[in-house]
N, C-alpha and C positions, 0 to 999 in steps of 0.2 A: 444158061444163067444170064447171058447177056441180054436176052429179050425181057427178062423180068425187070431189070433196072430201067430199061428204056420205057417200059409200060408205066412204071410207077412215076417216072419223071414226067411222062406225058399226062398222067392223071393229075399229078401235082400241078402242072401247068394249066390244065383246063380248070382245076379248082381255083387257081389263082386268078385266072381270067374271069371266072364267074364271080369271084369275090370282088374283083376290081369293078366289074360292071354293076354289081349290086351296090357297091360303095358309091359309084358315080350316080346311080339312080337315086340313092338315098341323099346324096349331096344336092342333086337337082331338086328333089322334093323339099329338102330342108331350106334351100335358098328360095324356093317358091313360097314356102310358108313364111319365111322371114320377110319377103317382099310384101306378102299379104298383111302381115302384122304391121309393117312400116306404113303401108297405105291406110290401114285402119287407124293407126296412131295419128297420122297426119290429118285425116278427116276429123278425128276427135278434137285435135288441137284447133283446127279451123272452126269447128262448131263452138267450142268454148270461147274462142276469140270473138266470134259473132255475137254470142250471148252476152259477153262482157261489154261489148261495144253498145248493145241495146240497153243493158241494165244500168250502165253508168249514168246516162241522162235521167232515167226514171228515178234512180236513187237520189240524184241531185234535186229533182222536183219534190220528192218526198221530204228531203231534209229542209228545203225551203218552206214547204207547207207546215211541217211540224214546228219549225222555228217561228213562223207567223202565228200559229195557233198558241204556242207557248207564250208569246208576247201578249196576245189577246187575253189569255187566261190570267196572266199576271195583272193586266189592267183591270179586268173584272174583279179579281180578288181584292185589289187595292180599293176599287170603287165600293164594293160591298163592305169592306172594313171601315171605310169612312162613313158609310150609311149607318152601320151598326153603332159607331161612336156617336153619331148625331141622335139616333133613337135613344141611346142610353142617357145622353145629356138631357134630352127632352123629358124622359121619364123622371130623372132626378129633379129637374126643375118643377115638374107637376107635383111630385111628392112633397117638395119643400113648400110649394105654394098652397097645397090642399092635403095636409097630412091625414085628417079624419076621413075624407072622401077616399083617399088611397087605401086606408085600412079597411074601409067598408068594401071597396072593390076587391081587395085581396081576400077578405073573408068570404065574400060571395063566390069568387072564383074557386076557392078551396072547397066550399060546399058542393058546387056543381061537379067538380072533379071527383069528390068523394061519392056522390050519387052515381056517377057514370061508372066508376070502378067497383062499386059495392056489388057483391054476388049474393043472390037470393037462394 
């Protein structure tokens, strides 16, 4: 009977040693995977930082360009608005000075538009 307990103790020990070496192997591969993930994360951070450094000046140039274009468009809109007011005032002055001619022109324009839009 004494041999049996020593065999089971020996088996238990070898099982423990094998479990310990498996755990050590798993720990090594887990730490290797962790190191790989850390390197990938670091590379990703560096790439993002490089892109941000390049994108910043490009965005500033775009902002400057859009601001310049916006100012130009506002200037053109103001210019067109003043031109429109001048044309309206000129048309009013012509109608006041030549009321019958203005009516004849309006009637003629109406007939031309009616002929163009008339369907046969």
